[in-house]
N, C-alpha and C positions, 0 to 999 in steps of 0.2 A: 187917923191919918194916913196910913196904907191905903184905905177905900178911897181917900180924896187923889191920892197919886194913882190908884188904879183905874179910877175912872177917867181920871186927867189922858193918859195916855190908851185907854181902853181902843180908842178909835184908831189905834194906829197898829194893833194887835193883830197879827197873820197868823197865827197860833199858840199854841203851849208845848212847851218842853216833854218829849216824848222819853228820850233817853240820850245821856252823854254817854258818847265813843269814843274810845281809845286806840290809835291803831297800835298795833303789838306785833311781835315775832311769836310771840306764843301767848296767846289766849287764855288757854286754859288755866297755865301757869297764874297767869294776871290775876285773871277770876280767884283763885283760889287765894291769892296775895289780898286782896280788897276786899276778898269776904271777911278773913280774918281781921282785917281795921275795920269795917263798915256795919259787920254782919251782912245778914242774906246767906242764900246759899248759892253757892256756885252751879251756873246751869251751861253746858257745853252742847251748844246745838249741833256743832260740827267742829272740824281741826279748824276752821277758817273764822268762827264766832261763839264766844261766850259772853256771860253775861252776871249779874246780881241786881238784885231787887233789896238795896239795902233798908231798914224800917226806916222809915220817915223821907225817905227822900227819892228822888228820880231813879229809874235802871241805869246802871252803868255798865255798859257795853264794850267788849274788847275784839277788836277784828284785825286779823291776820293781815299783814302789807309785808311787802319783800326787803322794804328798805330799814335799815337799823335808823334808830332818832340820833341824829345828829346836834343840834341845835336846843338852846334853852326854851321850854314850852310857853307859848302865849299865853297858854289857860291854865291854873293849876287848881286844886281842892284846899280847900282849908278844912281840918277838921276839929272840931272844937272837942276841948278834952278837959279833964279838972287838973291836972297835974302832967307839963309839958315835958320835965325830965322823965317821967315814970314813962309816959305814951312813947317820948323819943327809943328810950331803952326796949318796952315791949317791941316797937314796930322795926327796932335792927335787930334783936331777937328771930322777926320774921324774913328778914333779907332786905329791909331799908337800911338808908345808905346816910346818915347824917351828911351835910352840907355845913361848914362851919359849927361856930357855937349858938347856945341859946342866945336869942335877943329877947332884951327885955326894954322896952320905951311905954311912951305915954298912954298910947291905946291899950297896951300888953303884952305878953309872952307870946313868941314862935319860935318853934324849929322848923329849918328848911332840911327837907329828906327827899331822898329820889328812892322811888319803887324798882323793883328789880332789875327792869328795862331802862331806868334811867330817868325816870318822869319827874320833875320836880313837882312837892305838895307838901304842906305845912300842917303840923300838930299847933295848934294856937288856943289862947286863954286868953280873952278879951279880960281888962280891967272893970270892975263895975264899979 
């Protein structure tokens, strides 16, 4: 099925994802945090740019910006885990903040979290 979908939209493709970039006040600290969540070794190219290459995923980079985060993300990362409660506890020990309670619905279970700079993300466990 994915081959059909891919070929159907290939003619509209401009390029492929090189990396996902997150605006940050402290790129090195966020790279360390996210490497603890997703794996990969933090690379600090400069005070203004750090990144990780999580296994099985595209590069996640962090660039310094002068302004602090003020609004809800328009894009967030869902991290697939075996146990949402345990993953939430482990993330909190690394500096994440829980937002509300664990949600359970038809598609699965998830917990909304904030990284150390307030970026929303989720640990998720879909129902199979």
